[in-house]
C-alpha positions as CSV (number, residue, x, y, z in Angstrom):
1,M,70.6,105.4,125.5
2,G,70.7,103.2,128.6
3,W,74.0,101.5,128.1
4,F,75.7,104.9,127.8
5,S,74.2,106.1,131.1
6,S,75.3,102.9,132.8
7,A,78.8,103.2,131.4
8,C,79.2,106.8,132.6
9,S,78.0,105.9,136.1
10,F,80.5,103.0,136.4
11,V,83.6,105.0,135.5
12,G,85.9,105.4,138.5
13,S,89.1,107.3,139.3
14,A,91.4,104.4,138.1
15,I,89.7,104.3,134.8
16,S,89.9,108.1,134.5
17,S,93.6,108.0,135.1
18,A,94.1,105.2,132.6
19,C,92.1,107.0,129.9
20,S,94.0,110.3,130.6
21,A,97.3,108.4,130.1
22,V,96.0,106.9,126.8
23,S,94.8,110.3,125.5
24,S,98.2,111.8,126.3
25,G,99.9,108.9,124.7
26,F,98.0,109.4,121.4
27,R,99.1,113.1,121.3
28,S,102.7,111.9,121.8
29,V,102.3,109.4,119.0
30,G,101.0,112.2,116.7
31,R,103.9,114.4,117.6
32,A,106.4,111.6,117.0
33,L,105.0,110.8,113.6
34,S,104.9,114.5,112.7
35,S,108.6,114.8,113.8
36,F,109.5,111.7,111.8
37,A,107.7,113.0,108.7
38,S,109.4,116.4,108.8
39,A,112.8,114.7,109.1
40,T,112.2,112.2,106.3
41,V,112.2,112.9,102.6
42,G,110.5,111.1,99.8
43,L,107.6,108.7,99.9
44,V,108.1,107.5,103.5
45,G,108.0,111.2,104.7
46,S,104.7,111.8,102.9
47,L,103.2,108.6,104.3
48,A,104.4,109.5,107.8
49,A,102.7,112.8,107.4
50,K,99.5,111.0,106.4
51,A,99.9,108.8,109.5
52,A,100.2,111.9,111.7
53,N,97.1,113.5,110.1
54,F,95.2,110.3,110.8
55,V,96.1,110.4,114.5
56,G,95.1,114.1,114.5
57,L,91.6,113.1,113.3
58,I,91.4,110.4,115.9
59,T,92.4,112.6,118.8
60,T,89.5,115.0,118.0
61,L,87.1,112.2,119.1
62,P,84.9,111.8,120.8
63,L,83.6,115.3,121.4
64,G,80.8,116.7,123.4
65,S,78.8,114.3,125.6
66,L,81.3,111.5,125.5
67,G,83.8,113.4,127.7
68,M,87.4,112.8,128.7
69,V,87.0,109.2,130.0
70,L,85.0,107.3,127.4
71,G,86.6,109.3,124.6
72,P,90.1,107.7,124.9
73,I,88.6,104.2,125.1
74,I,86.8,104.7,121.8
75,Q,90.0,106.4,120.4
76,Q,92.0,103.3,121.1
77,V,89.6,100.7,119.9
78,M,89.0,102.7,116.8
79,I,92.7,102.9,116.0
80,H,93.1,99.2,116.5
81,F,90.0,98.5,114.4
82,V,91.3,100.5,111.4
83,V,94.8,99.0,111.8
84,K,93.5,95.4,111.8
85,A,91.0,96.1,108.9
86,I,93.8,97.4,106.7
87,E,96.1,94.6,107.8
88,Y,93.4,92.0,106.9
89,L,92.9,93.5,103.4
90,A,96.6,93.7,102.8
91,K,96.9,90.0,103.6
92,K,93.8,89.1,101.6
93,L,95.2,90.9,98.5
94,G,98.6,89.3,98.9
95,I,100.5,92.5,99.8
96,I,102.0,90.9,102.9
97,K,102.1,87.4,104.2
98,D,99.7,86.0,106.9
99,S,102.6,85.9,109.4
100,D,103.5,89.5,108.9
101,K,102.6,92.0,111.7
102,V,101.7,95.6,111.0
103,E,103.8,97.0,113.9
104,E,106.9,95.2,112.5
105,I,106.2,96.9,109.2
106,G,106.2,100.3,110.8
107,Y,109.3,99.4,112.8
108,R,111.3,98.3,109.7
109,V,110.2,101.3,107.7
110,E,111.2,103.8,110.4
111,E,114.6,102.0,111.1
112,A,115.4,102.0,107.4
113,Q,115.5,105.8,107.4
114,E,118.7,105.6,109.6
115,H,120.6,103.9,106.7
116,D,121.4,106.3,103.8
117,D,123.1,103.4,101.9
118,W,119.9,101.3,101.8
119,K,117.5,101.4,98.8
120,K,114.6,103.8,99.1
121,Q,110.9,102.8,98.8
122,E,110.6,104.9,95.6
123,E,113.1,102.5,93.9
124,F,110.6,99.6,94.1
125,K,107.6,99.0,91.9
126,T,105.4,97.7,94.7
127,F,105.3,97.7,98.5
128,E,105.6,93.9,98.4
129,E,109.0,94.2,96.8
130,Y,110.1,96.9,99.2
131,Y,109.0,95.1,102.3
132,A,110.8,91.9,101.2
133,Y,113.9,94.0,100.9
134,L,113.4,95.4,104.4
135,K,112.9,92.0,105.9
136,A,116.2,90.9,104.4
137,Q,117.9,94.0,105.8
138,I,116.3,93.6,109.2
139,P,115.5,89.9,109.8
140,D,113.1,89.0,112.7
141,D,116.0,88.2,115.0
142,K,117.5,91.7,114.5
143,I,114.3,93.5,115.6
144,D,114.8,95.4,118.9
145,R,111.7,93.9,120.7
146,V,112.1,96.3,123.6
147,K,112.0,99.3,121.3
148,L,109.1,97.8,119.4
149,A,107.0,97.3,122.5
150,A,107.7,100.8,123.8
151,N,106.6,102.4,120.6
152,R,104.0,99.9,119.4
153,E,101.2,102.4,118.7
154,R,103.3,104.5,116.5
155,Y,104.7,101.6,114.6
156,M,101.2,100.1,114.1
157,I,99.9,103.4,112.7
158,L,102.9,103.9,110.4
159,G,102.7,100.3,109.3
160,M,99.0,100.7,108.6
161,V,99.5,103.7,106.4
162,E,102.3,101.9,104.6
163,L,99.9,99.1,103.9
164,T,97.3,101.6,102.7
165,N,99.8,102.8,100.2
166,G,100.3,99.2,99.0
167,L,96.5,98.8,98.7
168,E,96.3,102.1,96.8
169,N,98.9,100.9,94.3
170,K,97.2,97.5,94.0
171,M,93.7,98.9,93.5
172,G,94.5,102.0,91.6
173,I,92.8,104.6,93.8
174,K,93.8,106.8,96.7
175,M,92.5,106.1,100.2
176,P,92.9,109.4,102.1
177,E,93.1,109.6,105.9
178,D,89.5,110.8,106.2
179,F,88.4,107.5,104.5
180,L,90.5,105.6,107.1
181,F,88.7,107.7,109.7
182,E,85.3,106.7,108.3
183,I,86.3,103.0,108.4
184,G,86.8,103.3,112.1
185,R,83.8,105.5,112.8
186,S,81.3,103.0,111.4
187,R,83.4,99.8,112.0
188,M,83.2,98.9,108.3
189,E,83.5,95.2,107.4
190,P,86.3,94.3,104.9
191,N,83.8,93.7,102.1
192,E,82.2,97.1,102.9
193,I,85.6,98.8,102.4
194,L,86.1,97.0,99.1
195,A,82.6,97.8,98.0
196,I,83.1,101.5,98.7
197,I,86.5,101.4,96.8
198,D,84.8,99.7,93.9
199,A,82.0,102.3,93.8
200,F,84.4,105.2,93.5
201,K,86.5,103.4,90.9
202,F,83.4,102.8,88.9
203,L,82.6,106.5,89.1
204,G,86.0,107.2,87.6
205,S,87.4,108.9,90.7
206,D,91.1,108.7,91.6
207,T,90.2,109.1,95.3
208,V,87.7,107.6,97.8
209,Y,86.0,110.8,98.9
210,V,83.2,108.9,100.7
211,S,83.5,111.2,103.8
212,D,82.1,114.1,101.8
213,Y,79.1,111.9,100.9
214,F,78.5,110.8,104.5
215,K,78.7,114.3,105.8
216,G,76.3,115.7,103.2
217,K,78.9,118.1,101.6
218,L,78.0,117.2,98.0
219,S,75.3,118.2,95.7
220,R,72.0,116.3,95.5
221,D,72.9,114.9,92.1
222,E,76.4,113.8,93.2
223,N,74.9,112.1,96.3
224,I,72.4,110.2,94.2
225,K,75.2,109.1,91.8
226,I,77.4,107.9,94.6
227,E,74.6,106.1,96.4
228,D,73.6,104.3,93.3
229,A,77.2,103.2,92.7
230,L,77.5,102.1,96.4
231,L,74.3,100.0,96.1
232,V,75.6,98.2,93.0
233,A,78.9,97.4,94.7
234,L,77.3,96.3,98.0
235,R,75.0,93.9,96.1
236,K,78.1,92.3,94.5
237,Y,79.8,91.7,97.9
238,Y,76.6,90.8,99.8
239,P,74.3,89.0,97.3
240,Q,72.3,87.5,100.2
241,K,71.3,91.0,101.5
242,D,68.4,93.2,100.3
243,D,68.4,96.9,99.5
244,D,66.7,97.7,102.8
245,Y,69.7,96.3,104.6
246,F,72.1,98.4,102.5
247,Y,70.0,101.6,103.0
248,E,70.0,101.0,106.8
249,R,73.8,100.3,106.8
250,L,74.6,103.4,104.8
251,G,72.4,105.4,107.2
252,V,74.4,104.1,110.1
253,M,77.6,105.2,108.4
254,R,76.2,108.7,107.8
255,K,75.1,109.1,111.4
256,A,78.4,107.7,112.7
257,S,80.3,110.2,110.5
258,R,78.3,113.2,111.9
259,D,77.3,112.3,115.4
260,D,79.6,111.4,118.2
261,L,76.9,109.7,120.3
262,K,76.1,107.5,117.3
263,L,79.8,106.7,117.1
264,A,79.6,105.6,120.7
265,D,76.7,103.5,119.9
266,V,78.7,101.7,117.2
267,Y,81.3,100.8,119.9
268,A,78.7,100.1,122.6
269,D,79.8,96.5,123.0
270,K,83.3,97.7,124.0
271,L,81.9,100.0,126.7
272,T,80.8,97.3,129.1
273,E,81.1,97.0,132.9
274,E,83.4,94.0,132.4
275,N,85.8,96.0,130.2
276,F,85.8,98.9,132.6
277,K,86.7,96.4,135.4
278,R,89.6,95.2,133.2
279,I,90.8,98.8,132.8
280,E,90.7,99.2,136.6
281,R,92.6,96.0,137.2
282,E,95.3,96.6,134.6
283,G,95.6,100.4,135.0
284,K,95.4,100.9,131.3
285,I,93.2,100.2,128.3
286,P,94.0,96.7,127.1
287,D,95.3,96.3,123.6
288,D,92.7,93.8,122.7
289,L,89.7,95.9,123.8
């Protein structure tokens, strides 16, 4: 893997320091979400716990050969990828408006917990209705932008999980944190995400347990049944592709789910000399990396 060797050889002390800070920051985000979850009752508390669990999965990566420098880079780009993928789907399905920002969703949801007199999320039929209420309670000009910027990662992840809840209600199936994790591991396209959801709905499941399929934890008959359903759904979303393409793509997803070096390969375009130079110049991993 030539690009990987080149990436490792370029890493310098400034990059190492920046990556160490990012890795520490992720752990702090996880602790903050866990603390918020334990102090919050009801649906928001359970969603905050899901957000904390998702961060916990991310912070285990990458393991082994990727080390302590490239690992945090991939952690950050993976989190941002999952957040943007869920935000895109929420906008596509009309759960939020095109102008809505996922970090502002997390901010409003967390701030709402300080107001016992406000309506609770459980009182609304849909997340769309709840978020319209929150925007009326906390208009754009009332957002503390300094606080938002200082805690942006936490608000992004909490907002992403809130949007996942909205997607679950809209599509009638649960999207557990290990599915969100798999979205990031293989950089799933929005239509791939929808195809996987459709496949498990077709199978009559109430949960997208695709991670078990990718990791080979299921019986042979169950694997065949899931793969057949995935192929049918993928053909619907990608009518211009042939089955060889789908088998290859599913193979990449399986490898990325099991092998950290394959995970690194999935994000190889992010691990470039130009991006490492940006990290050295800025002293941190850029948000748009």
